[in-house]
C-alpha positions in Angstrom: 7.5 20.8 -126.9 10.2 18.3 -127.0 9.3 14.7 -126.6 11.1 12.4 -124.1 12.2 9.2 -125.6 11.8 5.8 -123.9 15.7 5.3 -123.8 15.9 8.8 -122.2 13.2 7.9 -119.6 14.8 4.6 -118.6 18.3 6.3 -118.5 17.1 9.1 -116.2 15.2 6.4 -114.2 18.2 4.5 -113.5 20.1 7.7 -112.7 17.4 8.8 -110.3 17.2 5.6 -108.4 20.8 5.3 -107.7 21.7 9.0 -107.1 18.8 9.9 -105.0 20.1 7.4 -102.4 23.9 7.6 -102.9 25.2 10.8 -101.3 25.8 12.4 -104.6 22.6 14.5 -105.4 20.0 13.1 -107.8 18.9 16.5 -108.9 22.4 17.7 -109.4 23.0 14.7 -111.8 19.7 15.2 -113.5 20.8 18.7 -114.4 24.3 18.3 -115.1 24.4 14.9 -117.2 22.0 16.3 -120.0 24.0 19.5 -120.1 27.3 17.7 -120.5 25.9 15.1 -123.1 24.5 18.0 -125.2 22.4 17.2 -128.4 18.9 16.0 -127.8 19.7 14.9 -124.3 20.3 18.4 -123.4 17.1 19.7 -125.3 14.7 17.0 -123.8 16.1 16.9 -120.4 16.3 20.5 -119.6 14.5 20.9 -116.1 14.4 24.6 -116.4 13.0 24.8 -120.0 9.4 26.0 -120.7 7.3 23.2 -121.9 10.0 20.4 -121.2 8.3 17.2 -120.0 11.4 16.3 -118.0 10.2 17.8 -114.7 6.9 15.9 -114.8 8.9 12.8 -115.5 11.0 13.2 -112.4 7.8 13.4 -110.4 7.1 9.8 -111.2 10.7 8.6 -110.7 10.7 10.2 -107.3 7.6 8.2 -106.4 9.0 5.1 -107.5 12.3 5.7 -105.5 10.2 6.4 -102.4 8.2 3.1 -103.2 11.6 1.2 -103.2 12.5 2.5 -99.9 9.0 1.5 -98.4 9.5 -2.0 -99.7 13.1 -2.4 -98.4 12.3 -0.9 -95.0 8.7 -2.4 -94.9 9.2 -4.1 -91.5 10.5 -0.8 -90.1 7.5 1.1 -91.4 5.1 -1.4 -89.9 6.9 -0.9 -86.6 6.7 2.9 -87.0 3.0 2.9 -87.9 2.2 0.6 -85.0 4.2 2.9 -82.7 2.4 6.0 -83.9 -1.0 4.6 -83.6 -0.4 3.2 -80.1 1.2 6.4 -79.1 -1.9 8.4 -80.1 -4.3 5.9 -78.7 -2.5 5.7 -75.2 -1.4 9.3 -75.2 2.1 8.5 -74.3 5.6 7.8 -75.7 7.3 5.0 -73.8 8.3 2.3 -76.3 11.1 2.2 -78.9 8.4 2.1 -81.8 6.5 5.1 -80.4 9.8 7.2 -79.9 11.1 6.3 -83.4 7.7 7.4 -84.9 7.8 10.8 -83.3 11.4 11.3 -84.0 10.7 10.8 -87.8 7.8 13.2 -87.6 9.5 16.1 -85.8 12.6 15.6 -87.9 10.6 15.9 -91.3 8.8 19.2 -90.2 11.7 21.6 -91.0 12.3 20.3 -94.6 8.5 20.1 -95.2 8.0 23.8 -94.4 11.2 24.9 -96.3 10.2 22.6 -99.3 6.7 24.3 -99.6 8.1 27.8 -99.2 11.5 27.8 -101.1 11.5 24.8 -103.5 10.5 26.8 -106.7 12.8 29.7 -105.7 15.8 27.3 -105.4 15.2 25.3 -108.4 14.4 28.3 -110.7 17.2 30.5 -109.6 19.9 27.7 -109.0 18.7 25.0 -111.2 21.3 25.7 -114.0 24.2 23.6 -114.9 27.0 26.0 -113.5 25.6 26.7 -110.0 24.7 22.9 -109.8 28.5 22.0 -110.7 29.5 24.4 -107.9 27.2 22.8 -105.3 28.2 19.3 -106.2 31.8 20.3 -105.5 30.9 21.7 -102.3 28.8 18.6 -101.4 32.0 16.5 -101.7 34.0 18.9 -99.6 31.5 18.7 -96.9 31.4 14.9 -97.0 35.2 14.8 -96.8 35.3 17.3 -93.9 32.7 15.2 -92.1 34.9 12.2 -92.2 38.0 14.1 -91.3 36.5 16.0 -88.4 34.9 12.8 -86.8 38.0 10.9 -87.1 40.2 13.6 -85.6 42.1 13.8 -88.9 43.7 10.5 -88.4 42.2 8.7 -91.3 40.5 5.9 -89.4 36.8 5.2 -89.2 35.1 5.4 -86.0 34.0 2.1 -84.4 30.7 0.5 -85.5 27.6 0.6 -83.5 27.9 -1.5 -80.2 25.5 -3.8 -78.6 24.5 -3.0 -75.0 24.3 -5.8 -72.4 20.8 -7.5 -72.7 20.4 -6.6 -76.4 22.3 -9.5 -78.0 19.0 -11.3 -78.9 17.6 -8.6 -80.9 18.1 -8.5 -84.7 20.1 -5.7 -86.3 17.1 -3.4 -87.3 15.7 -3.5 -83.8 19.1 -2.8 -82.3 19.4 0.2 -84.8 16.0 1.5 -83.5 17.2 1.4 -80.0 20.2 3.4 -80.8 18.2 6.0 -82.9 15.8 6.5 -80.1 18.6 7.7 -77.8 18.5 10.9 -79.9 16.8 13.8 -78.4 13.9 15.5 -80.4 16.2 18.6 -80.8 18.9 16.4 -82.3 16.4 14.7 -84.7 15.2 18.2 -85.7 18.8 19.3 -86.6 19.5 16.0 -88.5 16.1 16.4 -90.4 16.8 20.0 -91.1 20.0 19.1 -92.9 17.7 17.9 -95.8 16.9 21.7 -96.5 20.4 22.0 -98.0 19.2 19.5 -100.7 16.9 22.1 -102.2 20.2 23.5 -103.8 20.8 21.3 -106.8 24.1 19.4 -106.4 23.7 19.0 -102.6 22.7 15.5 -101.6 19.9 14.9 -99.4 21.2 11.6 -98.0 24.8 13.0 -97.8 23.6 16.1 -95.8 21.5 13.9 -93.5 24.1 11.2 -92.9 26.7 13.8 -92.2 24.3 15.5 -89.7 23.7 12.1 -88.0 27.5 11.6 -87.7 28.1 14.9 -86.1 25.2 14.0 -83.7 27.0 11.0 -82.6 25.5 8.3 -84.7 27.5 5.6 -86.4 27.8 5.4 -90.3 25.2 2.7 -90.5 22.8 4.3 -88.1 23.1 7.7 -89.8 22.4 6.2 -93.1 19.4 4.1 -92.0 17.9 7.2 -90.3 18.6 9.2 -93.4 16.9 6.8 -95.7 13.8 6.5 -93.3 13.6 10.2 -93.2 13.9 10.5 -97.0 11.0 8.3 -97.6 8.1 10.7 -96.6 9.8 13.7 -97.9 10.5 12.3 -101.3 6.9 10.9 -101.6 5.2 13.9 -100.3 7.1 16.1 -102.7 6.2 14.0 -105.6 2.5 13.6 -104.6 1.9 17.1 -104.5 2.8 17.4 -108.2 1.0 14.1 -109.4 -2.1 16.0 -110.5 -0.1 17.9 -113.0 1.2 14.6 -114.5 -2.3 13.1 -114.5 -3.5 16.3 -116.3 -2.8 17.8 -119.7 0.9 18.1 -118.8 1.2 14.3 -118.8 -0.2 13.8 -122.2 2.3 11.9 -124.5 4.8 11.0 -121.8 2.8 8.7 -119.4 4.3 5.6 -121.0 7.8 7.0 -120.7 7.0 7.8 -117.0 6.0 4.2 -116.2 9.1 2.8 -118.0 11.4 5.3 -116.2 9.6 4.6 -112.8 10.1 0.8 -113.2 13.9 1.5 -113.8 14.0 3.9 -110.9 12.2 1.4 -108.6 14.7 -1.3 -109.4 17.8 0.9 -109.2 16.6 2.5 -105.9 16.0 -0.9 -104.1 19.4 -2.2 -105.3 21.0 1.1 -104.2 19.5 1.0 -100.7 20.4 -2.6 -100.3 24.0 -1.9 -101.2 24.4 1.3 -99.1 23.0 -0.3 -96.0 25.7 -3.0 -96.1 28.3 -0.6 -97.3 28.1 1.9 -94.4 28.5 -1.0 -91.9 32.2 -0.9 -92.7 32.9 2.0 -95.1 32.7 5.7 -95.0 31.7 8.8 -97.1 35.2 9.5 -98.5 34.9 7.8 -102.0 31.6 9.8 -102.6 33.3 13.0 -101.3 36.2 12.5 -103.9 33.6 11.7 -106.7 31.5 14.7 -105.9 34.4 17.1 -105.8 36.1 15.9 -108.9 32.8 15.7 -110.9 31.7 19.1 -109.8 34.9 20.9 -110.5 35.3 19.0 -113.8 31.8 19.8 -115.0 32.4 23.4 -113.9 35.5 23.6 -116.0 33.9 21.9 -119.0 30.8 24.2 -118.8 32.7 27.4 -118.5 35.9 26.8 -120.5 34.7 24.3 -122.9 
């Protein structure tokens, strides 16, 4: 069995922390980058190879990224938890906190079911460099079309989220909560279901969710915030289901590397979400669309013609 080195673990930790939240597909980069680098990177970081420790390392990295999201949105999660508890206790959904809690729950159900049923199938059949490159290019095209269709093709960004009369005293997070709770449960389910596309390596979870939110009438910043809140339980649950294998014999010899990579992923994830929440207040998906399309097509050409 190949042995993952500490530099490799830290490198993929930084990669995971950034690409999980940027709309560029963390799994796609985790598959493509080692294949393009070649040598021991390709050998040690082959997610589809029998006996490779890489997949187990990714479990720890995902948990670290989810933890970074929890820390960054800690005040939001306190409100969500409070809303869920009071909603169950009082058997009603009337406050913003209560509505947001149930929106997140119903929006998570589709990807939870699909992940349990299809995750292994998608990753075993499509988790190869060539199909991943194709999906990465398609991810870029979808992001670009999202911007063009929402702008009506005029190249201008939609106006930012507005403040309704009487809400001027609320902080930005509370204002965003109020706007998000204007979604219907059906709309939340459709936005959450967009995460299913991310089972295809190369398709971004955050990119799919942000695009779906924009099409449902949310602003860029609210779509991104909802996407990050939705991603937290999904990423954490998917990783926690596989933690026993990491704690068992499959984790022998790589636990130190997992800790090092997880620390890197936590730092990178926190920096990434802090940057992106500010970025989407005034910017769009277009730079990420261009990057994914160029990187996907370039990787496809290198892998097939090189």
